[in-house]
Backbone and ligand atoms as CSV (ligand in chain L), in Angstrom:
chain,resi,resn,atom,element,x,y,z
A,1,UNK,N,N,40.148,-64.319,-48.134
A,1,UNK,CA,C,38.970,-64.167,-49.011
A,1,UNK,C,C,39.422,-64.088,-50.472
A,2,UNK,N,N,38.719,-64.822,-51.312
A,2,UNK,CA,C,39.081,-64.821,-52.728
A,2,UNK,C,C,38.461,-63.623,-53.453
A,3,UNK,N,N,39.254,-63.009,-54.314
A,3,UNK,CA,C,38.704,-61.936,-55.157
A,3,UNK,C,C,37.703,-62.566,-56.127
A,4,UNK,N,N,36.705,-61.770,-56.523
A,4,UNK,CA,C,35.654,-62.282,-57.439
A,4,UNK,C,C,36.262,-62.897,-58.704
A,5,UNK,N,N,37.253,-62.197,-59.239
A,5,UNK,CA,C,37.856,-62.644,-60.496
A,5,UNK,C,C,38.551,-64.006,-60.328
A,6,UNK,N,N,39.193,-64.191,-59.168
A,6,UNK,CA,C,39.889,-65.456,-58.896
A,6,UNK,C,C,38.856,-66.572,-58.680
A,7,UNK,N,N,37.819,-66.250,-57.918
A,7,UNK,CA,C,36.743,-67.218,-57.657
A,7,UNK,C,C,36.178,-67.725,-58.993
A,8,UNK,N,N,35.920,-66.783,-59.887
A,8,UNK,CA,C,35.342,-67.135,-61.190
A,8,UNK,C,C,36.320,-68.000,-62.002
A,9,UNK,N,N,37.585,-67.609,-61.987
A,9,UNK,CA,C,38.589,-68.350,-62.769
A,9,UNK,C,C,38.793,-69.757,-62.195
A,10,UNK,N,N,38.788,-69.884,-60.873
A,10,UNK,CA,C,38.952,-71.210,-60.261
A,10,UNK,C,C,37.731,-72.086,-60.547
A,11,UNK,N,N,36.545,-71.483,-60.539
A,11,UNK,CA,C,35.342,-72.248,-60.867
A,11,UNK,C,C,35.369,-72.727,-62.321
A,12,UNK,N,N,35.928,-71.911,-63.180
A,12,UNK,CA,C,36.082,-72.312,-64.579
A,12,UNK,C,C,37.000,-73.542,-64.656
A,13,UNK,N,N,38.050,-73.533,-63.837
A,13,UNK,CA,C,38.989,-74.654,-63.827
A,13,UNK,C,C,38.343,-75.918,-63.233
A,14,UNK,N,N,37.475,-75.718,-62.240
A,14,UNK,CA,C,36.733,-76.859,-61.661
A,14,UNK,C,C,35.943,-77.546,-62.781
A,15,UNK,N,N,35.297,-76.728,-63.604
A,15,UNK,CA,C,34.503,-77.278,-64.708
A,15,UNK,C,C,35.390,-78.025,-65.708
A,16,UNK,N,N,36.558,-77.450,-65.983
A,16,UNK,CA,C,37.457,-78.081,-66.955
A,16,UNK,C,C,37.994,-79.420,-66.435
A,17,UNK,N,N,38.324,-79.478,-65.145
A,17,UNK,CA,C,38.834,-80.744,-64.577
A,17,UNK,C,C,37.715,-81.795,-64.564
A,18,UNK,N,N,36.493,-81.359,-64.255
A,18,UNK,CA,C,35.356,-82.290,-64.254
A,18,UNK,C,C,35.121,-82.801,-65.677
A,19,UNK,N,N,35.205,-81.888,-66.645
A,19,UNK,CA,C,35.018,-82.294,-68.037
A,19,UNK,C,C,36.132,-83.250,-68.471
A,20,UNK,N,N,37.372,-82.978,-68.013
A,20,UNK,CA,C,38.505,-83.862,-68.341
A,20,UNK,C,C,38.203,-85.273,-67.843
A,21,UNK,N,N,37.669,-85.359,-66.633
A,21,UNK,CA,C,37.338,-86.663,-66.067
A,21,UNK,C,C,36.321,-87.388,-66.960
A,22,UNK,N,N,35.351,-86.649,-67.466
A,22,UNK,CA,C,34.337,-87.231,-68.360
A,22,UNK,C,C,34.945,-87.660,-69.699
A,23,UNK,N,N,35.846,-86.824,-70.210
A,23,UNK,CA,C,36.481,-87.135,-71.500
A,23,UNK,C,C,37.238,-88.460,-71.388
A,24,UNK,N,N,37.988,-88.643,-70.299
A,24,UNK,CA,C,38.789,-89.864,-70.153
A,24,UNK,C,C,37.918,-91.064,-69.815
A,25,UNK,N,N,36.807,-90.808,-69.152
A,25,UNK,CA,C,35.859,-91.889,-68.885
A,25,UNK,C,C,35.256,-92.381,-70.205
A,26,UNK,N,N,34.935,-91.445,-71.083
A,26,UNK,CA,C,34.395,-91.811,-72.400
A,26,UNK,C,C,35.446,-92.567,-73.221
A,27,UNK,N,N,36.712,-92.146,-73.103
A,27,UNK,CA,C,37.788,-92.861,-73.812
A,27,UNK,C,C,37.940,-94.276,-73.250
A,28,UNK,N,N,37.794,-94.406,-71.919
A,28,UNK,CA,C,37.906,-95.715,-71.266
A,28,UNK,C,C,36.821,-96.648,-71.796
A,29,UNK,N,N,35.610,-96.130,-71.879
A,29,UNK,CA,C,34.493,-96.949,-72.338
A,29,UNK,C,C,34.692,-97.346,-73.798
A,30,UNK,N,N,35.156,-96.392,-74.620
A,30,UNK,CA,C,35.417,-96.705,-76.030
A,30,UNK,C,C,36.446,-97.830,-76.122
A,31,UNK,N,N,37.550,-97.684,-75.379
A,31,UNK,CA,C,38.634,-98.671,-75.440
A,31,UNK,C,C,38.151,-100.042,-74.963
A,32,UNK,N,N,37.344,-100.040,-73.909
A,32,UNK,CA,C,36.837,-101.303,-73.375
A,32,UNK,C,C,35.972,-102.019,-74.431
A,33,UNK,N,N,35.105,-101.253,-75.079
A,33,UNK,CA,C,34.227,-101.850,-76.097
A,33,UNK,C,C,35.011,-102.342,-77.313
A,34,UNK,N,N,36.148,-101.693,-77.592
A,34,UNK,CA,C,36.962,-102.097,-78.744
A,34,UNK,C,C,37.916,-103.244,-78.406
A,35,UNK,N,N,37.919,-103.672,-77.125
A,35,UNK,CA,C,38.780,-104.793,-76.735
A,35,UNK,C,C,40.169,-104.406,-76.244
A,36,UNK,N,N,40.397,-103.113,-76.034
A,36,UNK,CA,C,41.697,-102.663,-75.509
A,36,UNK,C,C,41.603,-102.526,-73.987
A,37,UNK,N,N,41.770,-103.653,-73.301
A,37,UNK,CA,C,41.610,-103.655,-71.843
A,37,UNK,C,C,42.635,-102.809,-71.110
A,38,UNK,N,N,43.873,-102.817,-71.617
A,38,UNK,CA,C,44.949,-102.050,-70.968
A,38,UNK,C,C,44.694,-100.549,-71.082
A,39,UNK,N,N,44.344,-100.123,-72.298
A,39,UNK,CA,C,44.067,-98.693,-72.520
A,39,UNK,C,C,42.856,-98.275,-71.675
A,40,UNK,N,N,41.853,-99.151,-71.613
A,40,UNK,CA,C,40.653,-98.838,-70.822
A,40,UNK,C,C,41.038,-98.610,-69.357
A,41,UNK,N,N,41.844,-99.500,-68.792
A,41,UNK,CA,C,42.257,-99.325,-67.385
A,41,UNK,C,C,43.036,-98.040,-67.190
A,42,UNK,N,N,43.932,-97.769,-68.139
A,42,UNK,CA,C,44.722,-96.539,-68.083
A,42,UNK,C,C,43.787,-95.322,-68.032
A,43,UNK,N,N,42.744,-95.338,-68.878
A,43,UNK,CA,C,41.819,-94.204,-68.959
A,43,UNK,C,C,40.907,-94.120,-67.727
A,44,UNK,N,N,40.498,-95.265,-67.193
A,44,UNK,CA,C,39.672,-95.232,-65.971
A,44,UNK,C,C,40.452,-94.580,-64.831
A,45,UNK,N,N,41.714,-94.953,-64.710
A,45,UNK,CA,C,42.545,-94.376,-63.636
A,45,UNK,C,C,42.754,-92.878,-63.880
A,46,UNK,N,N,42.999,-92.552,-65.157
A,46,UNK,CA,C,43.213,-91.144,-65.522
A,46,UNK,C,C,41.963,-90.305,-65.199
A,47,UNK,N,N,40.818,-90.886,-65.477
A,47,UNK,CA,C,39.559,-90.194,-65.196
A,47,UNK,C,C,39.421,-89.925,-63.684
A,48,UNK,N,N,39.769,-90.921,-62.878
A,48,UNK,CA,C,39.727,-90.747,-61.409
A,48,UNK,C,C,40.682,-89.640,-60.955
A,49,UNK,N,N,41.849,-89.606,-61.582
A,49,UNK,CA,C,42.829,-88.565,-61.219
A,49,UNK,C,C,42.273,-87.172,-61.495
A,50,UNK,N,N,41.578,-87.035,-62.632
A,50,UNK,CA,C,40.997,-85.723,-62.976
A,50,UNK,C,C,39.920,-85.316,-61.971
A,51,UNK,N,N,39.185,-86.315,-61.496
A,51,UNK,CA,C,38.177,-86.010,-60.465
A,51,UNK,C,C,38.875,-85.500,-59.199
A,52,UNK,N,N,40.019,-86.090,-58.871
A,52,UNK,CA,C,40.778,-85.623,-57.711
A,52,UNK,C,C,41.252,-84.176,-57.920
A,53,UNK,N,N,41.672,-83.872,-59.157
A,53,UNK,CA,C,42.101,-82.492,-59.463
A,53,UNK,C,C,40.941,-81.521,-59.220
A,54,UNK,N,N,39.743,-81.963,-59.628
A,54,UNK,CA,C,38.556,-81.117,-59.442
A,54,UNK,C,C,38.253,-80.941,-57.950
A,55,UNK,N,N,38.289,-82.051,-57.188
A,55,UNK,CA,C,37.962,-81.994,-55.761
A,55,UNK,C,C,38.916,-81.080,-54.996
A,56,UNK,N,N,40.194,-81.181,-55.357
A,56,UNK,CA,C,41.219,-80.352,-54.705
A,56,UNK,C,C,40.896,-78.858,-54.884
A,57,UNK,N,N,40.428,-78.511,-56.079
A,57,UNK,CA,C,40.052,-77.123,-56.369
A,57,UNK,C,C,38.804,-76.710,-55.590
A,58,UNK,N,N,37.811,-77.604,-55.563
A,58,UNK,CA,C,36.556,-77.296,-54.856
A,58,UNK,C,C,36.863,-76.981,-53.395
A,59,UNK,N,N,37.672,-77.848,-52.780
A,59,UNK,CA,C,37.972,-77.666,-51.357
A,59,UNK,C,C,38.764,-76.383,-51.116
A,60,UNK,N,N,39.704,-76.088,-52.020
A,60,UNK,CA,C,40.501,-74.865,-51.867
A,60,UNK,C,C,39.611,-73.622,-51.943
A,61,UNK,N,N,38.738,-73.589,-52.953
A,61,UNK,CA,C,37.861,-72.422,-53.138
A,61,UNK,C,C,37.008,-72.210,-51.893
A,62,UNK,N,N,36.398,-73.276,-51.402
A,62,UNK,CA,C,35.515,-73.140,-50.234
A,62,UNK,C,C,36.281,-72.774,-48.965
A,63,UNK,N,N,37.463,-73.348,-48.800
A,63,UNK,CA,C,38.279,-73.022,-47.618
A,63,UNK,C,C,38.720,-71.559,-47.612
A,64,UNK,N,N,38.886,-70.991,-48.806
A,64,UNK,CA,C,39.363,-69.608,-48.919
A,64,UNK,C,C,38.202,-68.607,-48.928
A,65,UNK,N,N,37.005,-69.075,-48.610
A,65,UNK,CA,C,35.875,-68.155,-48.527
A,65,UNK,C,C,35.199,-67.893,-49.853
A,66,UNK,N,N,35.549,-68.670,-50.875
A,66,UNK,CA,C,34.873,-68.538,-52.163
A,66,UNK,C,C,33.675,-69.473,-52.199
A,67,UNK,N,N,33.140,-69.645,-53.391
A,67,UNK,CA,C,31.984,-70.528,-53.525
A,67,UNK,C,C,32.183,-71.441,-54.735
A,68,UNK,N,N,32.487,-72.719,-54.446
A,68,UNK,CA,C,32.662,-73.670,-55.549
A,68,UNK,C,C,31.293,-74.120,-56.028
A,69,UNK,N,N,31.072,-73.961,-57.328
A,69,UNK,CA,C,29.784,-74.350,-57.918
A,69,UNK,C,C,30.006,-75.616,-58.745
A,70,UNK,N,N,29.175,-76.632,-58.475
A,70,UNK,CA,C,29.311,-77.885,-59.231
A,70,UNK,C,C,28.596,-77.703,-60.566
A,71,UNK,N,N,29.360,-77.772,-61.660
A,71,UNK,CA,C,28.776,-77.411,-62.966
A,71,UNK,C,C,28.074,-78.569,-63.675
A,72,UNK,N,N,27.170,-78.213,-64.573
A,72,UNK,CA,C,26.625,-79.194,-65.519
A,72,UNK,C,C,27.719,-79.422,-66.552
A,73,UNK,N,N,27.782,-80.620,-67.071
A,73,UNK,CA,C,28.871,-80.913,-68.012
A,73,UNK,C,C,28.342,-81.245,-69.399
A,74,UNK,N,N,29.088,-80.798,-70.413
A,74,UNK,CA,C,28.682,-81.167,-71.778
A,74,UNK,C,C,29.145,-82.604,-72.054
A,75,UNK,N,N,28.488,-83.191,-73.030
A,75,UNK,CA,C,28.796,-84.586,-73.360
A,75,UNK,C,C,30.164,-84.681,-74.039
A,76,UNK,N,N,31.022,-85.582,-73.555
A,76,UNK,CA,C,32.336,-85.706,-74.201
A,76,UNK,C,C,32.222,-86.509,-75.504
A,77,UNK,N,N,33.244,-86.423,-76.369
A,77,UNK,CA,C,33.221,-87.262,-77.577
A,77,UNK,C,C,33.147,-88.738,-77.176
A,78,UNK,N,N,32.360,-89.528,-77.905
A,78,UNK,CA,C,32.188,-90.921,-77.498
A,78,UNK,C,C,32.788,-91.934,-78.477
A,79,UNK,N,N,33.150,-91.467,-79.666
A,79,UNK,CA,C,33.760,-92.457,-80.569
A,79,UNK,C,C,35.031,-91.887,-81.190
A,80,UNK,N,N,35.941,-92.806,-81.491
A,80,UNK,CA,C,37.252,-92.438,-82.021
A,80,UNK,C,C,37.573,-93.325,-83.214
A,81,UNK,N,N,38.419,-92.762,-84.115
A,81,UNK,CA,C,38.759,-93.524,-85.326
A,81,UNK,C,C,39.742,-94.654,-85.024
A,82,UNK,N,N,40.608,-94.428,-84.021
A,82,UNK,CA,C,41.686,-95.387,-83.750
A,82,UNK,C,C,42.302,-95.073,-82.387
A,83,UNK,N,N,43.217,-95.950,-81.979
A,83,UNK,CA,C,43.948,-95.698,-80.726
A,83,UNK,C,C,44.759,-94.402,-80.861
A,84,UNK,N,N,45.344,-94.208,-82.034
A,84,UNK,CA,C,46.125,-92.985,-82.271
A,84,UNK,C,C,45.246,-91.752,-82.102
A,85,UNK,N,N,44.039,-91.828,-82.629
A,85,UNK,CA,C,43.089,-90.722,-82.526
A,85,UNK,C,C,42.773,-90.409,-81.051
A,86,UNK,N,N,42.622,-91.459,-80.251
A,86,UNK,CA,C,42.337,-91.277,-78.822
A,86,UNK,C,C,43.468,-90.493,-78.158
A,87,UNK,N,N,44.701,-90.955,-78.372
A,87,UNK,CA,C,45.821,-90.314,-77.674
A,87,UNK,C,C,46.187,-88.950,-78.259
A,88,UNK,N,N,45.902,-88.766,-79.563
A,88,UNK,CA,C,46.040,-87.436,-80.172
A,88,UNK,C,C,45.148,-86.448,-79.423
A,89,UNK,N,N,43.917,-86.887,-79.204
A,89,UNK,CA,C,42.943,-86.038,-78.505
A,89,UNK,C,C,43.327,-85.816,-77.053
A,90,UNK,N,N,43.881,-86.855,-76.416
A,90,UNK,CA,C,44.316,-86.717,-75.025
A,90,UNK,C,C,45.414,-85.650,-74.921
A,91,UNK,N,N,46.393,-85.732,-75.831
A,91,UNK,CA,C,47.486,-84.757,-75.791
A,91,UNK,C,C,46.961,-83.339,-76.032
A,92,UNK,N,N,46.102,-83.191,-77.054
A,92,UNK,CA,C,45.520,-81.865,-77.349
A,92,UNK,C,C,44.777,-81.331,-76.124
A,93,UNK,N,N,44.024,-82.218,-75.478
A,93,UNK,CA,C,43.246,-81.798,-74.312
A,93,UNK,C,C,44.165,-81.331,-73.182
A,94,UNK,N,N,45.237,-82.087,-72.953
A,94,UNK,CA,C,46.155,-81.706,-71.872
A,94,UNK,C,C,46.888,-80.388,-72.162
A,95,UNK,N,N,47.206,-80.158,-73.439
A,95,UNK,CA,C,47.846,-78.885,-73.807
A,95,UNK,C,C,46.872,-77.737,-73.509
A,96,UNK,N,N,45.608,-77.964,-73.807
A,96,UNK,CA,C,44.577,-76.958,-73.517
A,96,UNK,C,C,44.505,-76.703,-71.996
A,97,UNK,N,N,44.518,-77.789,-71.209
A,97,UNK,CA,C,44.452,-77.641,-69.746
A,97,UNK,C,C,45.672,-76.848,-69.250
A,98,UNK,N,N,46.837,-77.161,-69.785
A,98,UNK,CA,C,48.051,-76.433,-69.390
A,98,UNK,C,C,47.896,-74.941,-69.668
A,99,UNK,N,N,47.377,-74.604,-70.852
A,99,UNK,CA,C,47.187,-73.185,-71.190
A,99,UNK,C,C,46.239,-72.503,-70.212
A,100,UNK,N,N,45.207,-73.224,-69.823
A,100,UNK,CA,C,44.231,-72.663,-68.879
A,100,UNK,C,C,44.862,-72.460,-67.500
A,101,UNK,N,N,45.676,-73.417,-67.060
A,101,UNK,CA,C,46.368,-73.279,-65.769
A,101,UNK,C,C,47.306,-72.067,-65.824
A,102,UNK,N,N,48.014,-71.935,-66.948
A,102,UNK,CA,C,48.921,-70.796,-67.081
A,102,UNK,C,C,48.173,-69.463,-67.021
A,103,UNK,N,N,46.992,-69.411,-67.636
A,103,UNK,CA,C,46.188,-68.181,-67.578
A,103,UNK,C,C,45.761,-67.894,-66.138
A,104,UNK,N,N,45.414,-68.968,-65.422
A,104,UNK,CA,C,45.014,-68.809,-64.014
A,104,UNK,C,C,46.165,-68.229,-63.185
A,105,UNK,N,N,47.341,-68.766,-63.419
A,105,UNK,CA,C,48.533,-68.293,-62.692
A,105,UNK,C,C,48.750,-66.800,-62.981
A,106,UNK,N,N,48.561,-66.431,-64.243
A,106,UNK,CA,C,48.744,-65.034,-64.644
A,106,UNK,C,C,47.730,-64.121,-63.923
A,107,UNK,N,N,46.490,-64.580,-63.839
A,107,UNK,CA,C,45.445,-63.793,-63.157
A,107,UNK,C,C,45.828,-63.605,-61.685
A,108,UNK,N,N,46.340,-64.680,-61.064
A,108,UNK,CA,C,46.739,-64.595,-59.641
A,108,UNK,C,C,47.821,-63.547,-59.441
A,109,UNK,N,N,48.769,-63.506,-60.366
A,109,UNK,CA,C,49.850,-62.517,-60.233
A,109,UNK,C,C,49.298,-61.105,-60.390
A,110,UNK,N,N,48.386,-60.925,-61.363
A,110,UNK,CA,C,47.782,-59.605,-61.579
A,110,UNK,C,C,47.012,-59.163,-60.349
A,111,UNK,N,N,46.312,-60.112,-59.715
A,111,UNK,CA,C,45.488,-59.794,-58.533
A,111,UNK,C,C,46.309,-59.822,-57.236
A,112,UNK,N,N,47.560,-60.133,-57.342
A,112,UNK,CA,C,48.471,-60.280,-56.193
A,112,UNK,C,C,47.937,-61.284,-55.162
A,113,UNK,N,N,47.362,-62.368,-55.674
A,113,UNK,CA,C,46.879,-63.438,-54.798
A,113,UNK,C,C,47.964,-64.522,-54.756
A,114,UNK,N,N,48.893,-64.353,-53.840
A,114,UNK,CA,C,50.056,-65.261,-53.790
A,114,UNK,C,C,49.701,-66.608,-53.166
A,115,UNK,N,N,48.659,-66.654,-52.370
A,115,UNK,CA,C,48.221,-67.935,-51.779
A,115,UNK,C,C,47.705,-68.866,-52.874
A,116,UNK,N,N,46.821,-68.312,-53.717
A,116,UNK,CA,C,46.290,-69.141,-54.816
A,116,UNK,C,C,47.408,-69.459,-55.808
A,117,UNK,N,N,48.273,-68.496,-56.025
A,117,UNK,CA,C,49.414,-68.715,-56.918
A,117,UNK,C,C,50.233,-69.910,-56.430
A,118,UNK,N,N,50.481,-69.951,-55.134
A,118,UNK,CA,C,51.251,-71.036,-54.524
A,118,UNK,C,C,50.503,-72.371,-54.663
A,119,UNK,N,N,49.209,-72.338,-54.399
A,119,UNK,CA,C,48.364,-73.532,-54.529
A,119,UNK,C,C,48.429,-74.100,-55.951
A,120,UNK,N,N,48.461,-73.200,-56.930
A,120,UNK,CA,C,48.411,-73.642,-58.329
A,120,UNK,C,C,49.713,-74.263,-58.831
A,121,UNK,N,N,50.789,-74.086,-58.062
A,121,UNK,CA,C,52.073,-74.650,-58.516
A,121,UNK,C,C,51.993,-76.171,-58.648
A,122,UNK,N,N,51.162,-76.801,-57.790
A,122,UNK,CA,C,50.978,-78.259,-57.892
A,122,UNK,C,C,50.415,-78.618,-59.275
A,123,UNK,N,N,49.471,-77.807,-59.760
A,123,UNK,CA,C,48.854,-78.054,-61.069
A,123,UNK,C,C,49.857,-77.800,-62.203
A,124,UNK,N,N,50.704,-76.800,-61.999
A,124,UNK,CA,C,51.720,-76.504,-63.019
A,124,UNK,C,C,52.623,-77.733,-63.184
A,125,UNK,N,N,53.088,-78.307,-62.063
A,125,UNK,CA,C,53.961,-79.498,-62.125
A,125,UNK,C,C,53.210,-80.691,-62.703
A,126,UNK,N,N,51.988,-80.857,-62.285
A,126,UNK,CA,C,51.170,-81.978,-62.766
A,126,UNK,C,C,51.028,-81.919,-64.290
A,127,UNK,N,N,50.813,-80.706,-64.824
A,127,UNK,CA,C,50.652,-80.578,-66.272
A,127,UNK,C,C,51.929,-80.944,-67.017
A,128,UNK,N,N,53.088,-80.614,-66.435
A,128,UNK,CA,C,54.354,-80.982,-67.091
A,128,UNK,C,C,54.403,-82.505,-67.213
A,129,UNK,N,N,54.062,-83.209,-66.113
A,129,UNK,CA,C,54.079,-84.674,-66.115
A,129,UNK,C,C,53.067,-85.258,-67.099
A,130,UNK,N,N,51.861,-84.707,-67.084
A,130,UNK,CA,C,50.809,-85.263,-67.944
A,130,UNK,C,C,51.127,-85.070,-69.423
A,131,UNK,N,N,51.640,-83.887,-69.763
A,131,UNK,CA,C,51.993,-83.658,-71.168
A,131,UNK,C,C,53.149,-84.559,-71.580
A,132,UNK,N,N,54.135,-84.734,-70.690
A,132,UNK,CA,C,55.291,-85.577,-71.004
A,132,UNK,C,C,54.834,-87.016,-71.235
A,133,UNK,N,N,53.944,-87.500,-70.382
A,133,UNK,CA,C,53.435,-88.869,-70.533
A,133,UNK,C,C,52.675,-89.015,-71.851
A,134,UNK,N,N,51.837,-88.034,-72.154
A,134,UNK,CA,C,51.053,-88.096,-73.395
A,134,UNK,C,C,51.970,-88.084,-74.618
A,135,UNK,N,N,53.065,-87.307,-74.557
A,135,UNK,CA,C,53.994,-87.251,-75.697
A,135,UNK,C,C,54.751,-88.575,-75.835
A,136,UNK,N,N,55.138,-89.174,-74.694
A,136,UNK,CA,C,55.829,-90.470,-74.734
A,136,UNK,C,C,54.928,-91.515,-75.379
A,137,UNK,N,N,53.658,-91.502,-74.996
A,137,UNK,CA,C,52.706,-92.473,-75.552
A,137,UNK,C,C,52.540,-92.244,-77.057
A,138,UNK,N,N,52.436,-90.976,-77.468
A,138,UNK,CA,C,52.283,-90.682,-78.900
A,138,UNK,C,C,53.508,-91.145,-79.690
A,139,UNK,N,N,54.705,-91.006,-79.110
A,139,UNK,CA,C,55.923,-91.491,-79.789
A,139,UNK,C,C,55.834,-92.991,-80.020
A,140,UNK,N,N,55.365,-93.718,-78.995
A,140,UNK,CA,C,55.228,-95.176,-79.127
A,140,UNK,C,C,54.207,-95.522,-80.211
A,141,UNK,N,N,53.094,-94.806,-80.217
A,141,UNK,CA,C,52.038,-95.092,-81.193
A,141,UNK,C,C,52.524,-94.823,-82.619
A,142,UNK,N,N,53.326,-93.790,-82.782
A,142,UNK,CA,C,53.875,-93.506,-84.118
A,142,UNK,C,C,54.764,-94.650,-84.586
A,143,UNK,N,N,55.529,-95.246,-83.628
A,143,UNK,CA,C,56.397,-96.379,-83.971
A,143,UNK,C,C,55.574,-97.601,-84.370
A,144,UNK,N,N,54.463,-97.792,-83.672
A,144,UNK,CA,C,53.594,-98.959,-83.928
A,144,UNK,C,C,53.000,-98.904,-85.334
A,145,UNK,N,N,52.584,-97.712,-85.754
A,145,UNK,CA,C,51.959,-97.561,-87.075
A,145,UNK,C,C,50.714,-98.421,-87.182
A,146,UNK,N,N,50.686,-99.306,-88.173
A,146,UNK,CA,C,49.491,-100.146,-88.355
A,146,UNK,C,C,49.756,-101.602,-87.953
A,147,UNK,N,N,50.831,-101.833,-87.210
A,147,UNK,CA,C,51.200,-103.188,-86.790
A,147,UNK,C,C,50.305,-103.656,-85.626
A,148,UNK,N,N,49.392,-104.576,-85.917
A,148,UNK,CA,C,48.436,-105.017,-84.897
A,148,UNK,C,C,49.083,-105.762,-83.732
A,149,UNK,N,N,50.131,-106.529,-84.023
A,149,UNK,CA,C,50.821,-107.262,-82.949
A,149,UNK,C,C,51.457,-106.266,-81.984
A,150,UNK,N,N,52.036,-105.212,-82.548
A,150,UNK,CA,C,52.667,-104.187,-81.710
A,150,UNK,C,C,51.599,-103.439,-80.897
A,151,UNK,N,N,50.443,-103.245,-81.495
A,151,UNK,CA,C,49.345,-102.569,-80.789
A,151,UNK,C,C,48.863,-103.424,-79.611
A,152,UNK,N,N,48.868,-104.737,-79.830
A,152,UNK,CA,C,48.492,-105.672,-78.766
A,152,UNK,C,C,49.478,-105.541,-77.585
A,153,UNK,N,N,50.760,-105.473,-77.907
A,153,UNK,CA,C,51.798,-105.318,-76.870
A,153,UNK,C,C,51.646,-103.970,-76.161
A,154,UNK,N,N,51.346,-102.951,-76.952
A,154,UNK,CA,C,51.173,-101.604,-76.389
A,154,UNK,C,C,50.025,-101.601,-75.375
A,155,UNK,N,N,48.935,-102.267,-75.748
A,155,UNK,CA,C,47.763,-102.327,-74.860
A,155,UNK,C,C,48.128,-103.011,-73.537
A,156,UNK,N,N,49.025,-103.993,-73.613
A,156,UNK,CA,C,49.470,-104.684,-72.392
A,156,UNK,C,C,50.425,-103.770,-71.601
A,157,UNK,N,N,51.336,-103.108,-72.341
A,157,UNK,CA,C,52.384,-102.311,-71.669
A,157,UNK,C,C,51.840,-101.044,-71.015
A,158,UNK,N,N,50.782,-100.483,-71.565
A,158,UNK,CA,C,50.297,-99.208,-71.033
A,158,UNK,C,C,49.812,-99.377,-69.588
A,159,UNK,N,N,49.447,-100.604,-69.221
A,159,UNK,CA,C,49.044,-100.859,-67.823
A,159,UNK,C,C,50.225,-100.616,-66.894
A,160,UNK,N,N,51.407,-100.954,-67.373
A,160,UNK,CA,C,52.624,-100.738,-66.570
A,160,UNK,C,C,52.843,-99.245,-66.308
A,161,UNK,N,N,52.485,-98.432,-67.286
A,161,UNK,CA,C,52.647,-96.977,-67.133
A,161,UNK,C,C,51.779,-96.494,-65.989
A,162,UNK,N,N,50.582,-97.069,-65.898
A,162,UNK,CA,C,49.701,-96.738,-64.780
A,162,UNK,C,C,50.321,-97.145,-63.465
A,163,UNK,N,N,50.856,-98.386,-63.438
A,163,UNK,CA,C,51.430,-98.911,-62.202
A,163,UNK,C,C,52.585,-98.013,-61.760
A,164,UNK,N,N,53.437,-97.641,-62.721
A,164,UNK,CA,C,54.583,-96.796,-62.386
A,164,UNK,C,C,54.093,-95.447,-61.848
A,165,UNK,N,N,53.127,-94.864,-62.562
A,165,UNK,CA,C,52.627,-93.559,-62.149
A,165,UNK,C,C,51.962,-93.631,-60.767
A,166,UNK,N,N,51.189,-94.712,-60.505
A,166,UNK,CA,C,50.524,-94.855,-59.209
A,166,UNK,C,C,51.563,-95.036,-58.102
A,167,UNK,N,N,52.628,-95.795,-58.393
A,167,UNK,CA,C,53.673,-96.020,-57.400
A,167,UNK,C,C,54.358,-94.707,-57.056
A,168,UNK,N,N,54.575,-93.877,-58.086
A,168,UNK,CA,C,55.207,-92.574,-57.853
A,168,UNK,C,C,54.312,-91.683,-57.008
A,169,UNK,N,N,53.003,-91.746,-57.292
A,169,UNK,CA,C,52.058,-90.929,-56.512
A,169,UNK,C,C,52.063,-91.360,-55.048
A,170,UNK,N,N,52.080,-92.698,-54.850
A,170,UNK,CA,C,52.070,-93.215,-53.475
A,170,UNK,C,C,53.331,-92.813,-52.726
A,171,UNK,N,N,54.424,-92.704,-53.485
A,171,UNK,CA,C,55.698,-92.330,-52.852
A,171,UNK,C,C,55.796,-90.819,-52.694
A,172,UNK,N,N,54.758,-90.135,-53.125
A,172,UNK,CA,C,54.722,-88.668,-53.014
A,172,UNK,C,C,55.545,-87.986,-54.077
A,173,UNK,N,N,55.844,-88.720,-55.174
A,173,UNK,CA,C,56.654,-88.124,-56.249
A,173,UNK,C,C,55.790,-87.245,-57.127
L,1,LIG,FE1,FE,43.836,-82.203,-64.507
L,1,LIG,FE2,FE,44.928,-83.776,-66.944
L,1,LIG,O1,O,44.607,-82.150,-66.137
């Protein structure tokens, strides 16, 4: 049985993962409309992954005797100044998610809920990967600067990042 405080904190995380999915969906749509097909695909896949993060939490809460509540979501930002602006926001968002996961882990330790603590380790590892990927992308974007030809190549190459990440997921990495 989940303690009330843990139930509440996990439900808060469900909302954040659902919102993350919306944020990346909005980024995908922005990129698609701006002609960045590669970035759009990357964001569509990322949005699906966030939905999976949310579902995993919903199922865990309900299996442990808690009550997962499907939240209403606020509207995500819909326009961006540039590709750099998009990925700046993605990195900031992921850092925020990491902080929230860390707070959740701390609450579990305080409540001595080692089952939920163990469950959350998957999210801790996932955040390390997501932040690392976002930082790698930002490094590339800084190199590109205002070079449109390089941005065109980046839009093509970012699809490969998805392929690599999906292959790793399939291999259970
Ligand atoms: Fe589910 Fe990108 O954090």
